[in-house]
N, C-alpha and C positions, 0 to 999 in steps of 0.2 A: 252816367255821368257822375254819380256818387263814389263809384269805384275809382275813377280818374281823380276826383277830388281828394279822396282818402290817400292814394299813393303818390300823388304828385310831389309832395314834400321830400318823400324818401327817394324818388327817381332823381329829384334834383340834388340831394345831398350825396348820393352815390356817384352820379355823372360829374359833380364838380371835381370828385377826387378821380374818377375813372377816365374822364376825357383827356387829361394829359398822358395817362397810361396807355389809353387807346391810341393817341397819336404815337407813342413811343412803340407799341407793339405794331401799328401799321408800318412804321419806319422799319422795324426788324423784318417784317414779313416782306416788304419791299426788297429788302437786301437778299432775302432768301430766294425770292423769286428771281431777282436779277441774277444771282448766282446761277441758278438752275437754268434760266433762259440763255444766259450768255455761254455757259459752258456747254449746253444743249446745242446752241447754234454753232459754236466753235467746231464741235464734232460733226455737224451736219447729220449725214446718214449713219455715222458711225456712232453707236450708242455708248462706246467705251470710256470717254472721258466723264460723261454724265454719271454713269455707272461707278466709276471710280470715286467721284465726290461723294456719291451717296453711300458707299461702302465705308469710306474713312470717316465720313460724318458720323455715321451711326455708331462705329466704335468709340470715337471720341465723345459723343454726346452723352452717352450712357455714364461715363465717369464724370463729365462736366456737369450735367444736371444734377448730379448726386451731391457733389460738394457744394454746388450752388444752393441746393436745397437746405443745407444747414444754415446759411445766411437768412433764410426766410424766417428763421426762429427769432431773429432779433426784432421784427416789425410788431408783433403782438406784445412782447415784453416791453419795448419802448412805448408803444401806444398805451398800455396798462399804466406805467408810471408817468408818461406825460398827462393822461387824463387826471391823475391823482395831484398833478402839481410838482411831483418829485423829479425835478430836471437834473438834479446831480446823480441820482441813480441811473437816469437815462444816459448821461454822459459816461458814466462807469461802464455801463454795457457797451456803449460804442468802442471805448478804449479797449476793453478787453476782447470784444468781437474782433476788432482789427488785428490784434496780434494773433488771435486764435486762427483766424481765417487765413492770414498770410502764411503762418506755419503749415496749415492743412493744404493750401494751394502748392506750396513748394513741395511737400511730401507727395502730393497727386501728381505733379508734373513728372517727378522721378518715377512714380508708378507707370505712368503713360509710356515712358521711354522704355520701361521693362516690359510692357505689353506688346511692344512693336513686333516682336516675332510671331504673336498670334495673327497676325494679318496674313502671313504667307501660310501659316499652318491651316487656317480656317478655309483659305482659297484652296490649298491643295486638297483639302478633304472634299471640298465641293467638286473639284475636277475629278477626283478618283471615284466620287459617287456617280459620275455619268454626266455632269451638267456641261454646258457649252465650253468648248476649250479656249474661247476668247476671254474666260474669266482669269487666266493667267496674265493677260495683257491689263485687265481691269486691277489686278493686284499691283502690278507694276507702276501704273499711274496713280494709284491710291497712296502709295508709301511717301512720295515727296510732298503731297497734300497733308497727309497726317504729321509727318516731321514739321510742317510749318505751323499748323493750328494749335499744336499742344502747348506751345509757348505763349498762346494768348489767355491761358488760364489765370495766371497771377493777375494781370492787370484787371482782368474782369472780375475776380473775387474782391480786389480792392475796391473797384468801382461798386460792386454789389454791397459791400459793407456799408458804404455811405449811403446809397440808394435805399436799402432797408431801413436805416436808421431814420432818413428824411421821411419815409413813408409813415414809420411809426408816429412822427410829430405831425402828420397830415399834410406833407409837402410832397407831391408827386410831380410837379412842373419841372424842377431842375433835372431830374432824370430824363425827362422828355427832351429837352433842349440838347442834352449831351449825346442822347441816342440819335436824335435827328441829325445833328451835326457829323456824327462819327459815321452813321449810315451813308449820308451824303459822300463822304470821303471813300467809304468803302465801294459804293457804286461806280464812282468815278475811276478809282484804282483797279476795279474789275475790268473795266473797258480798256484801260491802259495796258494792264498786265497779261491779261488773258489773250487779247488780239495782237499785242505788240504795237503801241502807238508812241509817237514822239521818238522814233528810231530804236526802240527796244524790240528784242526778239519775242515772238509770241510764246507765252508760257503755259497756256491751257490751264488745266485744272490746278496746278501748283500756284499759277498766278492769282486765282480766287483765294487760295489759302493765304498767300502773302497780303493781299488786300485786307483780308479780315484780321490779320494780325496787327498791321499797322493802325487800322481804324479803332481796334480795341485798346491799343496803347494810348491813342489821342483821346479816346472816351474817358479813360481813367484819369488822364492828367487834367482833363477839363473839369471832371467832377470833383477831384480832390482839390485842385486849385481853387475853385469858387467856394467850396465849402470852408477852406481855411480862411480865405481872405474876405468873404462877405460879412459885413457888420451885423446881419441879424442872427448870425450863427455863433457871435463871440461868446455868448454865455455858455455854449456847449464846447467850443474849441478851447477856451480858456481853462476848463475842467479837464478836458481831455489831454492837454499837455501839461496840466499840473504835475507836480512831483508826488504822485500817490502810486503805491504799489499795485501791481497787477493782482488780481483777486481770482483763486481758483475756484471760489464759490460763484462768482459771477460768470466764469466760463462754464461751469457746471449747469448754471441755470439757463444759459443759451443753449448748450447741449441738449438739455432737458427737453426743450420745446423743438429745436432745430432737428434732432436726430429722427423722431419719428416723421417729419415732414420730408426729411432727406430720403428716409427709407421709402415712404410712398413715391416720390419722384423717382428713386432708382428703380421700383418695381415697375412703374408705368413706362419709364425710358427703356427699360429692359425688354419689355415686351416688343415695343416698336422697334428697338435695335436689333433684337433677335430675329424679328421677322425681316429685317433689312439684309441680315446675314443668310437667313434660310432661303430667301428668295434667290440669291445666287444660283441655287440648284437649278433654277428655271431658266438660267441664261441672262445676258446682258440686256435684252429687251425688256424682261420682266423687271430687272433691277432699276432701269430708268424709269419705267412706268410707275413703280413704288416710290421712286424719289418725288416724281411729279404729284402723286397722290399724297405723300407726306407733306409736301408744301401747301396743297389744298386743304389738308386737315389742320395745319397751322393757321391758316387763313381764318378759320372759324375759332379755333380754340384761343388764339392769342387774344382775340376780343373778349372772350369769356375771362381769360386770366385778367384782363383789365378790370372788368367788372367785380370779379373775385378779389382783387387786390384792394379795391376800395371798400368791399365788404368786410374783409379782414380788418381794415383799419377802423371802420365804423364800430365793428363788434368789439374790437379791443378797447376802444373809448368807452364803449357802453359797460364792458366788464371792469375797467378801472374805476368808473364812476358809481357802478352798481345800480344803474338806471335801466332795469331790464323790462320796463313797460313798453320800450320802443323796439325791442328785439325782434319780435314776431313780424311786425310790418317791414323792418328793415330786411329781413330774411326773405319775405314773400316778394317784395320789390326787385330783390336781386335775381330770384328765379324768374320773374316776369320778364325782366329785360334780357336775361340770358336766352330764354327760350324763344323770344321774338326773334333774336338775332339768328340763332342756329337753325330754327326751322326755316326761315327765309333763304339763307345760303343753302341749306340742303336741297331746297327745291331748285335753286339755280344750278346746283352741281348736276341734278339729273337732266334739267332741260338742256345745259350747255356742255354736256359730258364729251362730245367729239370737239368742240371749239376749244375748250379749256387746254387739252394736252397740245394742241396745235400752236399754241402761243410759246411752248417750250422746245418743240422738236418737229422736224419735217418727216420723221420716220414713221410710216404708216402702221407698222406693226405696233410700236410703242404707243401710238394714238389710240389704236383699238383696245389695247390691254388696258390703258389708263380709263378709258370711256366705261368699260365694264366694272373696273374698280371703284369708280366715282359712285356708282349706284350703291355699293355696300357700304361706302364711306358715308354716304348721306344718311344711310339707315341707323347709324349710331350717334347722331348729332345731338339727339334728345338727352340720351343716357349720359353722353359724354359732358353736356353742360350741366346736368344736375348733379353728377358727382364731383365735377370741378367746383362749383359753388358751395356745395354742402361742406367739402374739404376746407374751402376758405372760411366758412362760417366757423367751423371746429377750430381752425388755427386761431381766429380772433377770440374765441372763448377758452383757449389754451387746453382744449380736450383733445389732445393730439395723440396719445398712446393707442387708442382704439383704432386709429387709421391703419396701423401696422398689420394687425390680424385681418382686416378687411380687405386689404390690397393683397395681402397673401393668398387669401381665399380666391379672390376675383381674378388675379392675373396668374398666379403660379398653379393653383389647382384647376382652374377652369380655362382661363384664356389661351394659355401656351399648349395645353394637351389637346384641347378641341381644334385649335387653328392648325396644329401639326397633323391630326389625324384627317382633317378636311383636305388639307394642302396635298399631302403625301400619299394617303391611304385611300381616299375618295376621289382623287384626280382633280380636285379644284384648284391646284397650284396657288398662285398669289392671292386669287379671291378667297380661297379657304383660310388664308391667314387673316385676311380683313374680317370675315365672319367670326373668327375667334375674338377679335376686339369687340364685335358687338355683344357677344356672350359676357366678357369680363367687364366691360363698362357698365353693362346693365346691372350686374350683380353689385358693382361697387355703388352705383347710383341708388339702389334700393336699400343697401345696408346703411350707407351714410346718411340718407334721408330719415331713416329710422331713428338713428343716433342723433342728429340735429333735432328733431321733434322732441325726443326725450329730454335733452338739455334744456330747450327753450321752455318747456313745460315745468321742468324742476325749478329754474331760475325765476320764472314768473311766480311761482307759488312761494319761493323762499325769499324773494325780494332782495336776493345777493347776501342774505344773512347765513 
């Protein structure tokens, strides 16, 4: 009882910020699940449409999450200056961030166009290595989907700029509203475009991509429009549009925090995306099973992301005020909530490992492959939770440079080589790739926890001086 009494205020503080993010993440998860289920059922016993979406999504996601990671540097910086009462500097960060992120998104979209030939080359490599000949059909289906979703990067980056700023000042509800609204549009358009409703021709996988593009444009317009015209943000928007010069120093400040975060997200996304490419070698059934598995990983991880986002906000405010007496309890409460969630879901993955994939496909081989994969996915839920929340704490405290060597060791030196050896040399195929995640995430969890404990101890002793 004393334990609950002690941590109850910290749970409430975190959840008051995290709950809107949780609803937002649940909305995102719903769309991902709907995409997978609708495309899977559109294909029926043919796994190729679902495999195509999986393949193209993995290639796009690795670039997408990398540039989005830079915007995450805005939250702890804005949170620090908001806690100090320096709203003018917070507005300065927003203005410079908006320009910086727009330029980055335009350059990245051009990069994605330039990377398009790699889709064919990687597919050809997998076919020549002796994988299922139907992979060629998967590649042909993947290209139109890829060509559609790459144009969604710019509106998402603009939306993300405002979202990260608002999280820095402790407002997570507006992003929730825009996400839920746009996701509802996405699901409806999925149904219309994938299956061809209201007199339209069925578009299959490319219909899912078009639905995503339209919904992200709507999401961006809602967020920016509300932020500009809402009275409670006038003190920021008036400074935002004031005749002040853009600041190289402000952009450098954002990049200082955002680049290590982006690198961490790039490394983590690269591992999952690379596994999504390597799994092509085992045929379309394995690709479809991996796509379902990734969706289930996101079910757990996105809730942890919500708790982590709230933790970053709270830690950034603590950092700005220099009130480190609350830091340890804030950290412990975050870990406790995340672990309760992930352990519960991991248990459900094991119990319902055959029923879950049946929601997405009727292909029995895909169901069996996914069922075995879910056992290994359940095994890394604890380490995934701990490393994600530890990184969220480090972001809030702006101790982000250390994240880069940690993720390099965890993912590049351990995860990828071990996963490859187990999959291709030991004959474990797709499950071998998942076991590689267990090793990499466990290493990341251990090293980030050690760093967090060091930071908390030093800040408690120094009192912020």
